[in-house]
C-alpha positions as a Markdown table, in Angstrom:
| # | Residue | x | y | z |
|---|---|---|---|---|
| 1 | Met | -26.9 | 41.2 | -10.5 |
| 2 | Ala | -26.3 | 41.8 | -6.8 |
| 3 | Lys | -25.4 | 39.1 | -4.6 |
| 4 | Val | -28.0 | 38.1 | -1.7 |
| 5 | Gly | -27.1 | 39.2 | 1.4 |
| 6 | Ile | -27.5 | 38.1 | 5.3 |
| 7 | Arg | -30.2 | 40.9 | 5.4 |
| 8 | Glu | -32.3 | 40.0 | 2.6 |
| 9 | Val | -32.7 | 36.3 | 4.1 |
| 10 | Ala | -33.7 | 37.6 | 7.5 |
| 11 | Arg | -36.3 | 39.9 | 5.6 |
| 12 | Val | -37.8 | 37.2 | 4.0 |
| 13 | Ala | -37.6 | 34.7 | 6.7 |
| 14 | Asp | -39.2 | 37.4 | 9.2 |
| 15 | Val | -36.2 | 37.2 | 11.5 |
| 16 | Ser | -33.6 | 39.2 | 12.6 |
| 17 | Val | -30.2 | 39.5 | 11.3 |
| 18 | Gly | -28.8 | 37.9 | 14.3 |
| 19 | Thr | -30.9 | 34.8 | 14.4 |
| 20 | Val | -30.0 | 34.0 | 10.5 |
| 21 | Ser | -26.1 | 34.5 | 11.5 |
| 22 | His | -26.8 | 31.8 | 14.6 |
| 23 | Tyr | -28.4 | 29.6 | 12.3 |
| 24 | Leu | -25.6 | 29.9 | 9.7 |
| 25 | Asn | -22.7 | 29.6 | 12.2 |
| 26 | Gly | -24.3 | 27.3 | 14.8 |
| 27 | Thr | -23.5 | 29.9 | 17.6 |
| 28 | Ser | -27.2 | 29.8 | 19.2 |
| 29 | Pro | -29.8 | 27.3 | 19.1 |
| 30 | Val | -32.6 | 28.4 | 16.7 |
| 31 | Ser | -36.0 | 26.9 | 16.9 |
| 32 | Asp | -37.1 | 24.3 | 14.5 |
| 33 | Asp | -40.1 | 26.9 | 12.8 |
| 34 | Lys | -37.4 | 29.9 | 12.3 |
| 35 | Ser | -34.8 | 27.6 | 11.0 |
| 36 | Arg | -37.6 | 26.2 | 8.7 |
| 37 | Arg | -37.9 | 29.6 | 7.5 |
| 38 | Ile | -34.6 | 30.7 | 7.4 |
| 39 | Gln | -33.7 | 27.7 | 5.2 |
| 40 | Ala | -36.8 | 28.3 | 2.9 |
| 41 | Ala | -35.5 | 32.0 | 2.5 |
| 42 | Ile | -31.9 | 30.9 | 1.5 |
| 43 | Asp | -33.2 | 28.4 | -1.1 |
| 44 | Gln | -35.9 | 30.9 | -2.3 |
| 45 | Leu | -33.2 | 33.9 | -2.5 |
| 46 | Gly | -30.2 | 31.7 | -3.9 |
| 47 | Phe | -28.1 | 32.9 | -1.1 |
| 48 | Val | -24.5 | 32.0 | -0.8 |
| 49 | Arg | -22.7 | 32.5 | 2.7 |
| 50 | Asn | -19.4 | 34.5 | 2.1 |
| 51 | Asn | -16.8 | 32.7 | 4.8 |
| 52 | Ala | -14.1 | 35.9 | 4.6 |
| 53 | Gly | -15.8 | 37.9 | 7.3 |
| 54 | Arg | -16.4 | 34.9 | 9.5 |
| 55 | Gln | -12.8 | 33.7 | 9.0 |
| 56 | Leu | -11.7 | 37.3 | 10.1 |
| 57 | Arg | -13.7 | 37.0 | 13.3 |
| 58 | Leu | -12.5 | 33.4 | 13.9 |
| 59 | Gly | -8.9 | 34.5 | 13.1 |
| 60 | His | -8.4 | 31.7 | 10.8 |
| 61 | Ser | -9.4 | 29.6 | 7.9 |
| 62 | Ser | -11.4 | 26.7 | 7.5 |
| 63 | Thr | -9.6 | 25.1 | 4.7 |
| 64 | Ile | -6.2 | 23.4 | 4.0 |
| 65 | Ala | -4.5 | 22.9 | 0.6 |
| 66 | Tyr | -3.2 | 19.4 | -0.7 |
| 67 | Val | -0.8 | 20.0 | -3.6 |
| 68 | Val | 0.1 | 17.0 | -5.9 |
| 69 | Pro | 2.3 | 16.3 | -9.0 |
| 70 | Asp | -0.4 | 14.1 | -10.8 |
| 71 | Val | -4.2 | 14.1 | -9.9 |
| 72 | Ser | -4.5 | 11.5 | -12.4 |
| 73 | Asn | -2.4 | 9.1 | -10.6 |
| 74 | Pro | -4.7 | 6.9 | -8.5 |
| 75 | Phe | -2.3 | 6.6 | -5.9 |
| 76 | Phe | -2.4 | 10.6 | -5.1 |
| 77 | Ala | -6.3 | 10.3 | -5.6 |
| 78 | Thr | -6.6 | 7.7 | -3.1 |
| 79 | Ile | -4.5 | 9.8 | -0.7 |
| 80 | Ala | -6.4 | 12.9 | -1.0 |
| 81 | Glu | -9.6 | 10.9 | -0.1 |
| 82 | Gly | -7.9 | 10.0 | 2.8 |
| 83 | Ile | -6.7 | 13.7 | 3.7 |
| 84 | Glu | -10.5 | 14.9 | 2.9 |
| 85 | Gln | -12.3 | 12.4 | 5.1 |
| 86 | Arg | -9.7 | 13.4 | 8.1 |
| 87 | Ala | -10.0 | 17.0 | 7.5 |
| 88 | Ala | -13.8 | 17.0 | 7.2 |
| 89 | Gly | -13.8 | 15.2 | 10.7 |
| 90 | Arg | -11.6 | 18.2 | 12.2 |
| 91 | Gly | -14.3 | 20.5 | 10.7 |
| 92 | Leu | -11.9 | 21.7 | 7.8 |
| 93 | Ser | -12.3 | 21.2 | 3.8 |
| 94 | Val | -9.7 | 20.7 | 1.3 |
| 95 | Phe | -8.4 | 22.3 | -1.9 |
| 96 | Leu | -6.6 | 20.1 | -4.1 |
| 97 | Ala | -4.2 | 21.4 | -6.9 |
| 98 | Asn | -2.7 | 19.4 | -9.7 |
| 99 | Ser | 1.0 | 20.9 | -10.2 |
| 100 | Lys | 1.3 | 18.5 | -13.0 |
| 101 | Gly | 5.1 | 18.2 | -11.3 |
| 102 | Asp | 5.5 | 21.5 | -13.2 |
| 103 | Gln | 7.7 | 24.0 | -11.1 |
| 104 | Pro | 5.9 | 27.5 | -12.0 |
| 105 | Arg | 2.6 | 25.9 | -11.7 |
| 106 | Glu | 3.5 | 24.8 | -8.6 |
| 107 | Asp | 4.5 | 27.7 | -7.3 |
| 108 | Ala | 1.5 | 29.4 | -8.8 |
| 109 | Tyr | -0.9 | 27.4 | -6.5 |
| 110 | Leu | 1.5 | 27.9 | -3.4 |
| 111 | Asp | 1.4 | 31.6 | -3.8 |
| 112 | Leu | -2.6 | 31.3 | -4.6 |
| 113 | Phe | -3.1 | 29.3 | -1.3 |
| 114 | Glu | -1.2 | 31.5 | 0.9 |
| 115 | Glu | -3.1 | 34.7 | -0.4 |
| 116 | His | -6.3 | 33.2 | 0.1 |
| 117 | Gly | -4.9 | 32.6 | 4.0 |
| 118 | Val | -5.3 | 28.5 | 4.1 |
| 119 | Arg | -4.5 | 27.3 | 7.6 |
| 120 | Gly | -1.9 | 25.2 | 6.1 |
| 121 | Met | -0.9 | 23.1 | 3.4 |
| 122 | Ile | 0.0 | 19.2 | 2.5 |
| 123 | Val | 2.9 | 19.6 | -0.3 |
| 124 | Ala | 3.6 | 16.6 | -2.5 |
| 125 | Ser | 6.4 | 17.6 | -5.2 |
| 126 | Pro | 8.9 | 15.9 | -7.4 |
| 127 | Gly | 11.4 | 18.6 | -7.0 |
| 128 | Gln | 13.5 | 20.1 | -4.1 |
| 129 | Ile | 11.0 | 22.4 | -2.1 |
| 130 | Glu | 12.0 | 22.4 | 1.3 |
| 131 | Asn | 13.4 | 26.2 | 1.1 |
| 132 | Arg | 10.1 | 26.8 | -0.5 |
| 133 | Leu | 8.0 | 25.4 | 2.2 |
| 134 | Ala | 10.4 | 26.8 | 5.0 |
| 135 | Ser | 9.4 | 30.4 | 3.5 |
| 136 | Leu | 5.7 | 29.8 | 3.7 |
| 137 | Ser | 6.1 | 28.3 | 7.1 |
| 138 | Ala | 8.1 | 31.4 | 8.3 |
| 139 | Arg | 5.3 | 34.0 | 6.8 |
| 140 | Gly | 2.6 | 31.8 | 9.1 |
| 141 | Thr | 1.5 | 29.0 | 6.7 |
| 142 | Pro | 2.4 | 25.8 | 8.3 |
| 143 | Thr | 3.2 | 23.1 | 5.6 |
| 144 | Val | 3.7 | 19.1 | 5.7 |
| 145 | Leu | 6.1 | 17.6 | 3.0 |
| 146 | Met | 4.4 | 14.8 | 1.9 |
| 147 | Gly | 5.9 | 11.9 | -0.2 |
| 148 | Gln | 9.5 | 12.3 | 0.9 |
| 149 | Leu | 11.8 | 12.5 | 4.0 |
| 150 | Ala | 12.6 | 16.0 | 4.7 |
| 151 | Ser | 16.2 | 16.6 | 5.0 |
| 152 | Ser | 15.6 | 19.8 | 7.7 |
| 153 | Pro | 14.9 | 18.7 | 11.2 |
| 154 | Ser | 12.3 | 21.7 | 11.4 |
| 155 | Gln | 10.4 | 20.7 | 8.3 |
| 156 | Pro | 7.4 | 18.0 | 9.1 |
| 157 | Ser | 7.4 | 15.2 | 6.6 |
| 158 | Ile | 5.2 | 12.1 | 5.9 |
| 159 | Ser | 7.0 | 9.5 | 3.5 |
| 160 | Ile | 7.4 | 5.9 | 2.6 |
| 161 | Asp | 10.8 | 4.0 | 3.0 |
| 162 | Asp | 11.4 | 3.7 | -0.7 |
| 163 | Val | 14.7 | 2.2 | -0.3 |
| 164 | Leu | 12.8 | -0.5 | 1.4 |
| 165 | Gly | 10.3 | -0.7 | -1.1 |
| 166 | Gly | 12.8 | -1.1 | -4.0 |
| 167 | Tyr | 14.8 | -3.8 | -2.1 |
| 168 | Ile | 11.6 | -6.1 | -1.3 |
| 169 | Ala | 10.6 | -5.7 | -5.1 |
| 170 | Thr | 13.6 | -6.9 | -6.7 |
| 171 | Lys | 14.4 | -9.3 | -3.7 |
| 172 | His | 11.2 | -10.9 | -4.8 |
| 173 | Leu | 12.3 | -11.3 | -8.6 |
| 174 | Leu | 15.3 | -12.7 | -7.5 |
| 175 | Asp | 13.7 | -15.1 | -5.1 |
| 176 | Ile | 11.6 | -16.6 | -7.9 |
| 177 | Gly | 14.8 | -17.0 | -10.1 |
| 178 | Cys | 15.0 | -13.8 | -12.1 |
| 179 | Arg | 18.9 | -13.1 | -12.9 |
| 180 | Arg | 18.7 | -10.2 | -15.4 |
| 181 | Ile | 16.7 | -7.7 | -13.8 |
| 182 | Ala | 15.5 | -4.1 | -15.3 |
| 183 | Phe | 14.8 | -1.3 | -13.2 |
| 184 | Val | 12.2 | 0.9 | -15.6 |
| 185 | Gly | 11.5 | 4.4 | -13.9 |
| 186 | Gly | 12.8 | 8.0 | -13.9 |
| 187 | Pro | 13.9 | 10.9 | -13.7 |
| 188 | Leu | 16.6 | 10.0 | -11.6 |
| 189 | Ser | 16.2 | 13.5 | -10.2 |
| 190 | Val | 13.2 | 12.9 | -8.4 |
| 191 | Arg | 14.0 | 11.4 | -4.8 |
| 192 | Gln | 11.6 | 8.8 | -4.8 |
| 193 | Val | 12.8 | 7.2 | -8.0 |
| 194 | Arg | 16.5 | 7.3 | -6.6 |
| 195 | Asp | 15.7 | 5.7 | -3.7 |
| 196 | Arg | 14.0 | 2.8 | -5.2 |
| 197 | Leu | 16.5 | 2.3 | -7.7 |
| 198 | Glu | 19.0 | 2.2 | -4.7 |
| 199 | Gly | 17.0 | -0.5 | -3.0 |
| 200 | Ala | 17.1 | -2.3 | -6.4 |
| 201 | Asn | 20.6 | -1.9 | -6.4 |
| 202 | Arg | 21.0 | -3.2 | -2.7 |
| 203 | Ala | 19.4 | -6.2 | -3.4 |
| 204 | Val | 21.0 | -7.2 | -6.8 |
| 205 | Arg | 24.3 | -6.7 | -5.2 |
| 206 | Glu | 23.6 | -9.0 | -2.4 |
| 207 | Ser | 22.7 | -11.6 | -4.4 |
| 208 | Gly | 26.0 | -11.8 | -6.1 |
| 209 | Ala | 24.7 | -13.6 | -9.3 |
| 210 | Ala | 22.4 | -11.1 | -10.8 |
| 211 | Thr | 22.7 | -8.0 | -13.2 |
| 212 | Leu | 20.8 | -4.9 | -13.2 |
| 213 | Glu | 19.9 | -2.7 | -16.3 |
| 214 | Val | 18.4 | 0.9 | -15.7 |
| 215 | Ile | 16.0 | 2.0 | -18.3 |
| 216 | Asp | 15.3 | 5.8 | -18.0 |
| 217 | Val | 11.9 | 6.9 | -18.6 |
| 218 | Glu | 10.8 | 10.8 | -18.7 |
| 219 | Thr | 7.4 | 10.3 | -17.4 |
| 220 | Arg | 5.9 | 7.8 | -15.1 |
| 221 | Val | 2.5 | 7.1 | -17.0 |
| 222 | Ile | 0.9 | 4.3 | -18.7 |
| 223 | Ser | 2.6 | 5.7 | -22.3 |
| 224 | Ala | 5.8 | 5.5 | -20.9 |
| 225 | Gly | 5.3 | 1.7 | -20.1 |
| 226 | His | 4.1 | 1.2 | -23.5 |
| 227 | Ala | 7.2 | 2.8 | -25.0 |
| 228 | Val | 9.3 | 0.6 | -23.0 |
| 229 | Gly | 7.4 | -2.5 | -23.6 |
| 230 | Asp | 7.7 | -1.9 | -27.3 |
| 231 | Ala | 11.5 | -1.6 | -27.1 |
| 232 | Ile | 12.1 | -4.6 | -25.1 |
| 233 | Ala | 9.8 | -7.1 | -27.0 |
| 234 | Ala | 12.2 | -6.2 | -30.1 |
| 235 | Arg | 15.2 | -7.1 | -28.7 |
| 236 | Asp | 16.3 | -10.7 | -29.5 |
| 237 | Pro | 14.9 | -12.9 | -26.6 |
| 238 | Ala | 18.3 | -13.7 | -25.1 |
| 239 | Met | 18.9 | -10.1 | -24.7 |
| 240 | Arg | 15.6 | -9.2 | -22.8 |
| 241 | Pro | 15.3 | -8.6 | -19.0 |
| 242 | Asp | 13.7 | -11.8 | -17.1 |
| 243 | Gly | 12.5 | -9.7 | -14.3 |
| 244 | Val | 11.3 | -5.8 | -14.5 |
| 245 | Phe | 11.0 | -3.4 | -11.4 |
| 246 | Ala | 8.7 | -0.8 | -13.0 |
| 247 | Val | 8.9 | 2.5 | -10.9 |
| 248 | Asn | 5.3 | 2.8 | -10.2 |
| 249 | Asp | 1.8 | 0.6 | -11.4 |
| 250 | Leu | 1.1 | 2.9 | -14.5 |
| 251 | Val | 4.1 | 2.2 | -16.1 |
| 252 | Ala | 3.9 | -1.3 | -15.1 |
| 253 | Ile | 0.5 | -1.7 | -16.3 |
| 254 | Gly | 1.6 | -0.3 | -19.7 |
| 255 | Met | 4.5 | -2.8 | -20.3 |
| 256 | Val | 2.3 | -5.5 | -19.3 |
| 257 | Gln | -0.4 | -4.6 | -22.0 |
| 258 | Thr | 2.4 | -3.9 | -24.8 |
| 259 | Leu | 4.4 | -6.8 | -23.8 |
| 260 | Ile | 1.5 | -9.4 | -24.1 |
| 261 | Ala | 0.4 | -7.6 | -27.3 |
| 262 | His | 3.8 | -8.6 | -28.7 |
| 263 | Gly | 3.6 | -12.4 | -27.6 |
| 264 | Val | 5.7 | -12.0 | -24.8 |
| 265 | Arg | 4.5 | -14.3 | -22.0 |
| 266 | Val | 4.3 | -12.6 | -18.3 |
| 267 | Pro | 5.4 | -14.0 | -16.1 |
| 268 | Glu | 6.6 | -17.0 | -17.8 |
| 269 | Glu | 9.1 | -14.9 | -19.9 |
| 270 | Leu | 9.3 | -11.9 | -18.2 |
| 271 | Ala | 8.3 | -11.4 | -14.6 |
| 272 | Leu | 7.0 | -7.9 | -13.6 |
| 273 | Thr | 6.4 | -6.3 | -10.5 |
| 274 | Gly | 5.1 | -2.6 | -9.9 |
| 275 | Tyr | 4.6 | 0.2 | -7.1 |
| 276 | Asp | 2.1 | 1.6 | -5.3 |
| 277 | Asp | -0.9 | -1.2 | -5.5 |
| 278 | Ile | -2.9 | 1.1 | -7.1 |
| 279 | Glu | -6.7 | 0.1 | -7.6 |
| 280 | Tyr | -6.2 | -1.1 | -11.1 |
| 281 | Ala | -3.0 | -3.5 | -10.1 |
| 282 | Gly | -5.0 | -6.1 | -9.3 |
| 283 | Ser | -7.3 | -6.0 | -12.4 |
| 284 | Ala | -4.9 | -5.6 | -15.0 |
| 285 | Ile | -4.7 | -8.1 | -17.8 |
| 286 | Val | -2.2 | -10.0 | -15.9 |
| 287 | Pro | -2.7 | -9.2 | -11.9 |
| 288 | Leu | 0.1 | -7.2 | -11.0 |
| 289 | Thr | 2.7 | -7.8 | -8.1 |
| 290 | Ser | 3.3 | -4.4 | -6.3 |
| 291 | Val | 4.5 | -2.4 | -3.5 |
| 292 | Arg | 1.9 | -1.5 | -1.4 |
| 293 | Pro | 2.2 | 1.7 | 0.9 |
| 294 | Pro | -0.4 | 2.5 | 3.8 |
| 295 | His | -3.0 | 4.2 | 1.9 |
| 296 | Glu | -5.6 | 4.4 | 4.1 |
| 297 | Glu | -3.1 | 5.8 | 6.7 |
| 298 | Phe | -1.3 | 8.1 | 4.6 |
| 299 | Gly | -3.9 | 10.7 | 4.4 |
| 300 | Val | -4.8 | 10.5 | 7.7 |
| 301 | Ala | -1.3 | 10.7 | 9.1 |
| 302 | Ala | -0.5 | 13.9 | 7.3 |
| 303 | Val | -3.7 | 15.8 | 8.3 |
| 304 | Asp | -2.9 | 15.1 | 12.0 |
| 305 | Leu | 0.7 | 16.0 | 11.4 |
| 306 | Leu | -0.2 | 19.3 | 9.8 |
| 307 | Leu | -2.8 | 20.0 | 12.4 |
| 308 | Ala | -0.1 | 19.6 | 15.2 |
| 309 | Val | 2.0 | 21.9 | 13.8 |
| 310 | Ile | -0.9 | 24.6 | 13.3 |
| 311 | Asp | -1.8 | 24.2 | 17.0 |
| 312 | Gly | 1.9 | 25.0 | 17.9 |
| 313 | Glu | 2.7 | 21.7 | 18.9 |
| 314 | Ala | 6.2 | 20.2 | 18.0 |
| 315 | Pro | 5.4 | 16.8 | 16.8 |
| 316 | Asp | 7.3 | 14.0 | 17.7 |
| 317 | Pro | 8.5 | 12.3 | 15.5 |
| 318 | Ala | 8.2 | 15.4 | 12.8 |
| 319 | His | 9.4 | 12.8 | 10.0 |
| 320 | Leu | 6.7 | 9.9 | 9.6 |
| 321 | Val | 8.3 | 6.9 | 7.6 |
| 322 | Phe | 6.1 | 4.3 | 6.7 |
| 323 | Ala | 7.3 | 0.6 | 6.0 |
| 324 | Pro | 5.6 | -0.8 | 2.3 |
| 325 | Glu | 5.0 | -4.6 | 2.0 |
| 326 | Leu | 5.1 | -6.7 | -1.2 |
| 327 | Val | 1.8 | -7.7 | -2.6 |
| 328 | Ala | 2.7 | -11.0 | -5.0 |
| 329 | Arg | 0.0 | -11.6 | -8.0 |
| 330 | Ala | 0.2 | -13.6 | -11.2 |
| 331 | Ser | 2.7 | -11.4 | -12.9 |
| 332 | Thr | 5.6 | -12.8 | -10.8 |
| 333 | Ala | 3.7 | -16.2 | -10.0 |
| 334 | Arg | 6.1 | -18.8 | -12.1 |
């Protein structure tokens, strides 16, 4: 079945093709009577506008792309909502892609969005991606690196001070009396994980009276927390950590569920803090202490930074780094 075109809409509405075009694009006023007839024709015929021609006339796309490593993580979903709202306010739509932390899949999405001529991309990647983004920018697709501080001064980026976040999470555990600290996170090839561990190490060194055990996990999901919880609960109580800093809230929530199922009391025997302060942190079986990044501001700032680059401005600063804050709840309330 052939697609309905603008000429068919004009014929059924008994108006000119130009009037339909003005109605669709808002380029000139159309009377209420003609507007009603055009919309009725669109509904009757099932007309779907094709933006390709409009984009050619305008010389640019009305869409941007946001690539994330794990769309199931509420942290990225919350940021996506902020990006979408800010973009809509600027007359833009957003394509969302889930790379699942897989580089070939990530590359395929970047190629796809470039081929579709998106106006720009916001990319959150667990890997080293700056060279790839530089190539995209050089070919005419501006980019913003999301979630990690760019090493190149020419690559705009927006990130959280994860070293500070790791420090305040671990310092909080130390302040409530924990001395056998465990950091649960991985892989350490991920910049954000390394930075959070660096902050934890700094806090432990400053204390001078605590130890830090690193428990590496391959994924940062609830099931990884379950596995670590099982392993810790199986230890002799004297060999368990008394404080745990989990690299994100999903891992922390998985640990809390499993530890309590094994009879380990949280926080009396083991205090625990997460990271990201996702929506479910406060409603966990034991409300979770977490490090909160500025969710609401993050997506807005990313869009503003990208549009500044698109408009040919030199953003100052090109690298936005947000400071996180600790939100203390029952999981560390000794």
